[in-house]
C-alpha positions as CSV (number, residue, x, y, z in Angstrom):
1,M,-2.9,-18.1,10.9
2,I,-4.0,-15.1,13.0
3,I,-7.5,-16.0,14.3
4,Y,-10.0,-13.3,13.6
5,T,-11.5,-11.5,16.6
6,P,-13.6,-8.3,16.5
7,P,-11.6,-5.0,16.9
8,N,-11.8,-2.4,19.7
9,P,-13.2,1.0,18.8
10,A,-10.8,3.4,17.0
11,R,-8.8,5.6,19.4
12,S,-5.2,6.0,18.3
13,I,-4.9,6.7,14.6
14,P,-3.9,10.4,14.2
15,V,-5.1,12.8,11.6
16,V,-2.3,15.0,10.0
17,D,-3.4,18.1,8.2
18,L,-1.0,18.9,5.3
19,A,-2.9,22.0,4.1
20,A,-0.5,24.5,5.6
21,G,2.7,22.6,5.0
22,G,3.8,24.4,1.9
23,S,3.6,27.8,3.5
24,L,5.1,26.8,6.9
25,D,8.6,27.8,7.9
26,G,11.1,25.1,8.9
27,A,9.9,24.9,12.5
28,G,6.3,24.5,11.2
29,R,7.2,21.7,8.9
30,R,9.0,20.0,11.6
31,A,5.9,20.2,13.8
32,I,4.0,18.2,11.2
33,A,7.0,15.8,10.9
34,Q,6.8,15.3,14.6
35,Q,3.2,14.2,14.4
36,I,4.2,11.7,11.7
37,H,7.1,10.5,13.8
38,R,4.9,9.6,16.7
39,A,2.4,7.8,14.4
40,C,5.2,5.9,12.7
41,R,6.5,4.7,16.0
42,E,3.2,3.8,17.6
43,T,1.0,2.3,14.8
44,G,2.7,2.9,11.5
45,F,-0.7,4.4,10.3
46,F,-2.1,7.9,10.1
47,Y,-4.7,9.8,8.1
48,V,-3.8,12.8,5.9
49,V,-6.2,15.6,5.1
50,G,-5.4,18.9,3.2
51,H,-3.4,16.8,0.8
52,G,-4.4,18.6,-2.4
53,V,-5.6,15.6,-4.4
54,P,-9.0,16.7,-5.8
55,D,-12.1,14.8,-4.5
56,S,-13.4,14.6,-8.0
57,L,-10.3,12.6,-9.1
58,V,-10.7,10.2,-6.3
59,A,-14.4,9.8,-7.0
60,A,-13.6,9.1,-10.7
61,Q,-11.1,6.4,-9.6
62,F,-13.7,4.7,-7.5
63,D,-16.0,4.8,-10.5
64,A,-13.3,3.3,-12.7
65,A,-12.9,0.5,-10.2
66,K,-16.6,-0.3,-10.2
67,R,-16.8,-0.3,-14.0
68,F,-13.8,-2.7,-14.2
69,F,-15.1,-5.2,-11.6
70,D,-18.6,-5.1,-13.3
71,L,-17.0,-6.6,-16.4
72,P,-17.8,-10.3,-17.2
73,L,-15.3,-12.6,-15.5
74,A,-14.0,-13.8,-18.9
75,A,-13.0,-10.2,-19.8
76,K,-11.2,-9.8,-16.5
77,M,-9.5,-13.2,-16.7
78,A,-8.1,-12.2,-20.2
79,L,-6.1,-9.6,-18.3
80,H,-4.7,-12.0,-15.6
81,M,-1.7,-10.6,-13.9
82,Q,0.3,-13.8,-14.6
83,A,0.2,-12.9,-18.3
84,S,2.1,-9.7,-17.6
85,P,5.9,-9.7,-16.9
86,S,5.3,-6.8,-14.6
87,T,2.4,-8.6,-12.8
88,A,0.1,-5.8,-13.7
89,G,-3.5,-6.8,-14.4
90,Y,-6.3,-8.8,-12.9
91,E,-6.1,-10.8,-9.7
92,P,-9.1,-13.1,-9.3
93,M,-11.0,-13.9,-6.2
94,G,-9.0,-16.1,-3.8
95,A,-5.7,-15.7,-5.6
96,Q,-3.8,-14.2,-2.6
97,R,-3.2,-15.3,1.0
98,L,-2.1,-12.3,3.0
99,D,-2.6,-13.7,6.5
100,S,0.8,-14.0,8.2
101,Q,1.9,-17.6,8.3
102,D,2.9,-19.3,11.5
103,K,4.5,-22.8,11.5
104,D,2.5,-23.7,14.6
105,T,-1.0,-23.0,13.1
106,P,-2.8,-24.3,10.0
107,P,-2.4,-22.5,6.7
108,S,-4.7,-19.5,6.3
109,P,-7.6,-19.6,3.8
110,P,-7.4,-17.4,0.6
111,D,-8.5,-13.8,0.8
112,F,-12.0,-12.9,-0.2
113,K,-11.4,-10.2,-2.7
114,E,-10.5,-9.5,-6.3
115,S,-8.2,-6.7,-7.6
116,Y,-6.5,-5.0,-10.5
117,Y,-2.9,-3.6,-10.7
118,C,-1.6,-0.8,-12.8
119,A,2.2,-0.4,-13.1
120,M,4.3,2.5,-14.3
121,D,3.3,2.8,-18.0
122,L,6.5,2.3,-19.9
123,P,7.2,1.2,-23.6
124,D,8.1,-2.4,-24.1
125,D,11.7,-1.4,-25.1
126,H,12.4,0.4,-21.9
127,P,15.2,-1.4,-20.0
128,W,13.2,-2.1,-16.9
129,A,10.2,-3.3,-19.0
130,R,12.6,-5.6,-20.9
131,K,14.0,-7.0,-17.6
132,R,10.4,-7.8,-16.7
133,I,10.6,-6.0,-13.3
134,R,7.4,-5.9,-11.3
135,G,5.7,-2.6,-11.5
136,Y,7.3,-1.3,-14.7
137,G,5.6,-1.4,-18.1
138,H,3.4,-4.2,-19.6
139,N,0.1,-2.8,-18.3
140,Q,-3.0,-4.7,-19.5
141,W,-5.9,-2.4,-20.2
142,P,-9.6,-3.3,-20.3
143,D,-11.8,-2.1,-23.1
144,L,-13.4,0.7,-21.1
145,P,-13.5,4.3,-22.4
146,G,-11.3,6.6,-20.5
147,F,-10.1,3.9,-18.1
148,R,-6.4,4.2,-19.0
149,A,-6.3,8.0,-18.8
150,Q,-8.1,8.0,-15.4
151,M,-5.7,5.4,-14.0
152,L,-2.6,7.3,-15.1
153,A,-4.0,10.7,-13.9
154,Y,-4.7,9.2,-10.5
155,R,-1.3,7.6,-10.3
156,R,0.4,10.9,-11.0
157,A,-1.6,12.6,-8.3
158,V,-0.9,10.1,-5.6
159,Q,2.8,9.8,-6.6
160,Q,3.2,13.5,-6.0
161,L,1.4,13.1,-2.6
162,G,3.8,10.2,-1.8
163,D,6.8,12.4,-2.5
164,R,5.4,15.1,-0.2
165,I,4.8,12.6,2.6
166,L,8.3,11.3,2.2
167,S,9.7,14.8,2.7
168,Y,8.0,14.9,6.1
169,I,9.2,11.4,6.9
170,A,12.7,12.5,6.1
171,L,12.4,15.5,8.5
172,S,10.9,13.1,11.1
173,L,14.1,11.1,11.0
174,D,16.4,14.1,11.3
175,L,17.3,14.0,7.6
176,E,17.3,16.7,5.0
177,R,13.8,17.3,3.6
178,Y,14.6,15.8,0.2
179,W,16.8,12.9,1.4
180,F,14.5,10.3,-0.3
181,E,14.4,12.0,-3.7
182,P,17.3,10.0,-5.4
183,Y,15.6,6.8,-4.5
184,Y,12.3,7.8,-5.8
185,D,13.1,9.4,-9.2
186,M,11.4,6.5,-10.9
187,P,9.3,5.0,-8.1
188,S,8.0,1.5,-8.1
189,G,4.4,2.8,-7.8
190,L,1.6,0.3,-8.2
191,V,-2.0,1.5,-8.2
192,R,-4.3,-1.3,-7.0
193,M,-8.1,-1.4,-7.1
194,I,-9.8,-3.9,-4.8
195,K,-13.3,-5.1,-4.5
196,Y,-14.4,-6.9,-1.4
197,P,-17.8,-8.6,-1.6
198,P,-20.0,-8.8,1.5
199,Q,-18.7,-11.3,4.0
200,P,-20.4,-14.6,3.1
201,A,-22.2,-16.7,5.7
202,D,-20.4,-19.8,4.5
203,A,-16.9,-18.4,4.4
204,A,-14.1,-20.8,5.6
205,F,-12.9,-20.5,9.2
206,N,-11.0,-17.2,9.6
207,Q,-11.5,-16.3,6.0
208,I,-12.0,-12.5,5.6
209,G,-11.4,-9.9,2.8
210,A,-7.7,-9.5,3.5
211,G,-6.0,-11.5,6.3
212,A,-3.7,-9.9,8.8
213,H,-0.6,-8.7,7.0
214,T,2.0,-6.0,6.6
215,D,2.5,-4.1,3.3
216,W,5.8,-4.8,1.5
217,G,7.2,-1.6,0.3
218,G,7.8,2.0,1.3
219,I,4.6,3.8,2.1
220,T,1.0,3.0,1.1
221,I,-1.6,5.7,0.3
222,L,-5.1,4.3,0.6
223,A,-8.5,5.8,-0.4
224,Q,-11.3,3.7,1.1
225,D,-15.0,4.1,0.5
226,S,-17.6,4.6,3.3
227,A,-18.2,0.9,3.9
228,G,-15.4,0.6,6.5
229,G,-13.8,-2.7,7.4
230,L,-10.1,-1.7,7.6
231,E,-8.6,-2.7,11.0
232,V,-5.2,-1.9,12.4
233,Q,-3.2,-3.5,15.3
234,N,-2.0,-0.8,17.7
235,V,1.2,-0.8,19.7
236,E,-0.6,-2.6,22.6
237,G,-1.5,-5.4,20.2
238,E,-5.2,-4.5,20.1
239,W,-7.2,-4.4,16.8
240,I,-8.8,-0.9,16.2
241,E,-11.0,0.3,13.4
242,A,-9.6,2.7,10.8
243,T,-12.9,4.4,10.3
244,P,-13.3,6.1,6.9
245,I,-12.9,9.9,7.0
246,A,-14.4,11.8,4.1
247,G,-11.7,13.3,1.9
248,A,-8.8,11.7,3.8
249,F,-6.2,9.1,2.8
250,V,-4.9,6.5,5.1
251,I,-1.1,6.3,5.1
252,N,0.9,3.3,6.4
253,L,4.4,2.1,6.3
254,G,5.6,-1.0,4.6
255,D,8.2,-3.6,5.5
256,L,10.8,-1.9,3.3
257,M,10.4,1.4,5.2
258,S,10.7,-0.5,8.5
259,R,13.9,-2.2,7.3
260,W,15.2,1.2,5.9
261,S,14.6,2.8,9.3
262,N,16.4,-0.1,11.1
263,G,13.2,-1.0,12.9
264,V,12.7,2.5,14.3
265,Y,9.4,2.9,12.4
266,R,6.7,0.2,12.4
267,S,5.3,-1.7,9.5
268,N,2.1,-2.7,11.2
269,L,-0.4,-5.5,10.9
270,H,-3.7,-4.7,9.3
271,R,-6.6,-6.6,7.8
272,V,-10.0,-6.1,6.1
273,K,-13.4,-7.6,6.8
274,N,-16.4,-6.3,4.9
275,N,-19.0,-6.6,7.6
276,S,-21.8,-5.4,5.3
277,S,-24.3,-8.1,4.1
278,E,-25.6,-5.8,1.3
279,R,-22.9,-3.9,-0.4
280,D,-19.4,-4.3,-1.8
281,R,-16.4,-2.5,-0.4
282,Y,-13.9,-0.8,-2.7
283,S,-10.5,0.5,-1.8
284,L,-7.7,2.1,-3.8
285,P,-4.2,1.5,-2.4
286,Y,-1.1,3.1,-4.0
287,F,2.2,1.5,-3.1
288,H,5.0,4.1,-3.2
289,S,8.4,2.4,-3.2
290,P,11.9,3.2,-4.4
291,R,13.3,2.5,-7.9
292,P,14.1,-1.2,-8.2
293,D,17.9,-0.8,-8.2
294,A,17.9,1.4,-5.2
295,V,20.2,0.0,-2.5
296,I,18.4,-0.1,0.8
297,A,20.8,0.3,3.7
298,P,19.8,1.4,7.2
299,I,19.3,5.2,7.4
300,P,22.3,6.7,9.2
301,T,20.2,8.5,11.8
302,C,18.5,5.2,12.7
303,V,21.7,3.4,13.7
304,S,23.4,4.0,17.0
305,D,24.8,2.1,20.0
306,I,21.2,1.9,21.3
307,T,19.8,0.7,18.0
308,P,22.6,-1.3,16.2
309,R,22.3,-2.3,12.6
310,L,19.6,-5.0,12.2
311,F,19.5,-5.6,8.4
312,E,21.8,-6.4,5.5
313,D,21.8,-4.2,2.4
314,C,19.5,-5.3,-0.5
315,T,18.0,-3.6,-3.5
316,C,14.3,-2.6,-3.5
317,A,13.6,-5.2,-6.3
318,Q,15.2,-8.0,-4.3
319,H,13.1,-7.2,-1.2
320,M,9.9,-6.9,-3.2
321,A,10.5,-10.1,-5.1
322,E,10.9,-12.0,-1.8
323,M,7.7,-10.5,-0.4
324,F,5.8,-11.4,-3.6
325,R,7.1,-15.0,-3.5
326,R,5.9,-15.4,0.1
327,S,2.4,-14.3,-0.9
328,Y,2.0,-15.8,-4.4
329,G,4.5,-18.7,-4.4
330,Y,6.6,-17.4,-7.2
331,A,8.8,-14.3,-7.7
332,P,9.1,-11.7,-10.5
333,A,12.5,-10.5,-11.8
334,T,14.8,-8.2,-9.8
335,A,16.9,-5.3,-11.1
């Protein structure tokens, strides 16, 4: 258990403006990549603005989240994620324990949040849907007008943004701009909607919205509302606030990207505490990870005499299944 202590004021999460990236020459694109390189080494987090995702689409996604979580509990439980082979659907309050576990401390309490997952929408006879691979097919849709269309439209937009960010990450690692493309031709892209109620006065010791954790996959693209509450551990080990910036996404790296980069880039601890006593907090993370059968071996430019190889090869699905098992106690299928 990582004991909760208040964070220091924000001071080291950079803002990267992608607006001019498409028109920049090679040197200009590399300048943006260098900003991302520094952020990935120091905190594993950065904001992006000028990203091209319409504000209206993001606002509609927050509205969809509120409409879903306002449904009666029975309607949401009918879509429980354990009923879906792809683990898409509803995750009830207290179902997940994200706080990093330490054998020398007591077990952490469950997170104080509820959520809904949307996987890649595939027909049931698709090979990856038949294999019951997490994140592919078998979505469970609520009876809400326009909900499915909105979810899929939002997923398309953030997937495209994810590919754009990956091109800069490739440049930042001295790779060709499109190096990641073969791994992401059918990405394991889960859209998640999360509702954090106000922090209750009678919460268990060290129980917060989302305990200190790292994300599991490639990169995460997060839209957060104005409530605040996301906190990030910086390179000095201090907790800082990831203050909401209107129109910006928060980008962070997951454990798979840290593994892929041979530890050169950071998958950093973060947590959420809704400090408001009056309002719910909503957030919209999108987890952009490679196709399930992609073999993750250390990126060649990240291995040297100074940084020898640290990790064995694995597939993306194998890595993600192990992360899921640690958090939920059981593992979905692998490719």
